[in-house]
C-alpha positions in Angstrom: 5.5 -28.5 -2.6 6.8 -27.3 0.8 7.0 -23.7 -0.4 3.3 -24.0 -1.6 2.3 -25.3 1.8 4.2 -22.6 3.6 2.6 -19.9 1.3 -0.9 -21.3 2.0 -0.2 -21.2 5.7 0.9 -17.6 5.5 -2.2 -16.7 3.4 -4.4 -18.4 6.0 -2.7 -16.5 8.9 -3.1 -13.2 7.1 -6.7 -13.9 6.2 -7.6 -14.6 9.8 -5.7 -11.5 11.1 -7.4 -9.3 8.5 -10.8 -10.8 9.2 -10.3 -10.2 12.9 -9.3 -6.6 12.3 -12.3 -6.0 10.2 -14.7 -7.6 12.8 -13.1 -5.4 15.5 -13.7 -2.3 13.5 -17.3 -3.3 13.0 -17.8 -3.8 16.7 -16.3 -0.5 17.7 -18.1 2.7 16.7 -15.4 4.9 18.2 -12.1 4.3 16.4 -9.0 3.5 18.6 -6.2 6.0 18.7 -3.5 5.3 16.2 -0.3 4.4 17.9 3.2 4.3 16.6 5.1 6.7 14.4 6.5 6.7 10.9 10.0 8.2 10.7 11.1 10.0 7.6 14.5 11.6 7.2 15.3 14.0 4.4 18.6 15.5 3.4 19.3 18.1 0.6 21.8 16.6 -1.8 21.4 19.0 -4.7 19.7 22.1 -5.8 16.2 20.5 -5.6 17.2 16.9 -4.9 16.7 15.2 -1.6 17.7 11.9 -0.2 14.8 10.4 1.9 15.1 7.5 4.3 12.1 5.6 5.7 11.4 2.1 6.9 14.9 0.9 5.8 14.4 2.3 2.2 16.4 5.0 0.5 14.5 7.2 -1.9 15.4 10.2 -4.1 13.0 13.2 -4.3 13.5 15.8 -7.0 11.5 18.0 -9.4 11.6 17.5 -13.2 13.8 19.8 -15.4 10.8 21.9 -16.4 10.2 22.8 -12.8 13.8 23.7 -12.0 14.9 20.2 -10.9 17.3 17.7 -12.3 14.8 14.8 -12.5 16.9 12.4 -10.4 13.7 11.0 -8.8 10.0 11.4 -8.5 8.6 14.8 -7.5 7.0 15.2 -4.0 3.5 15.2 -5.5 4.3 11.9 -7.2 5.1 10.4 -3.8 2.0 11.9 -2.3 -0.3 10.4 -5.0 1.6 7.1 -4.9 1.0 6.9 -1.1 -2.7 7.6 -1.4 -3.2 5.2 -4.3 -1.2 2.4 -2.6 -3.2 2.8 0.6 -6.4 2.4 -1.4 -5.0 -0.7 -3.3 -3.8 -2.2 0.0 -7.3 -2.1 1.4 -8.7 -3.8 -1.7 -6.1 -6.5 -1.4 -6.7 -7.0 2.4 -10.5 -7.1 1.9 -10.2 -9.7 -0.8 -8.0 -11.8 1.5 -10.5 -11.5 4.3 -13.5 -12.3 2.1 -11.7 -15.2 0.4 -11.9 -13.5 -3.1 -8.9 -14.6 -5.1 -7.3 -11.9 -7.3 -5.3 -12.7 -10.4 -4.2 -9.0 -10.6 -5.0 -5.6 -9.1 -3.8 -2.6 -11.0 -4.3 1.2 -11.1 -3.0 3.1 -14.0 -3.5 6.8 -14.9 -6.1 7.0 -12.2 -8.1 4.2 -13.7 -8.3 1.0 -11.7 -8.5 -2.5 -13.0 -9.4 -5.5 -10.9 -9.1 -8.9 -12.5 -9.9 -12.2 -10.8 -12.6 -14.4 -9.6 -15.3 -12.3 -8.0 -18.4 -14.2 -6.9 -21.5 -12.8 -5.2 -22.0 -14.7 -1.9 -24.8 -14.3 0.6 -23.8 -13.9 4.2 
């Protein structure tokens, strides 16, 4: 019961933070400059294999065998597509939180997206 209460409090805090962010964006026609940096460190560990470090995570980057790699990890293009797709999905999740739309699941597979949950039309 305590965990459920803490989870609801966190969801409520995130909902208010996201709602405030969206309202701020609507008020400002000129976007604010993005601040901060994302650090990525890469190190060659094999013929086409790289070790990548970012945000406290260690990743392996490689090409598949048919492209001259060893297939030890996803190819650079896989990471690129993953990054773009996850940014899109993150925005869907944040907007659903801000709008109070509960989602049972949110998936994207083979470039086709599936959204399941309770979606109600509300007038505002």
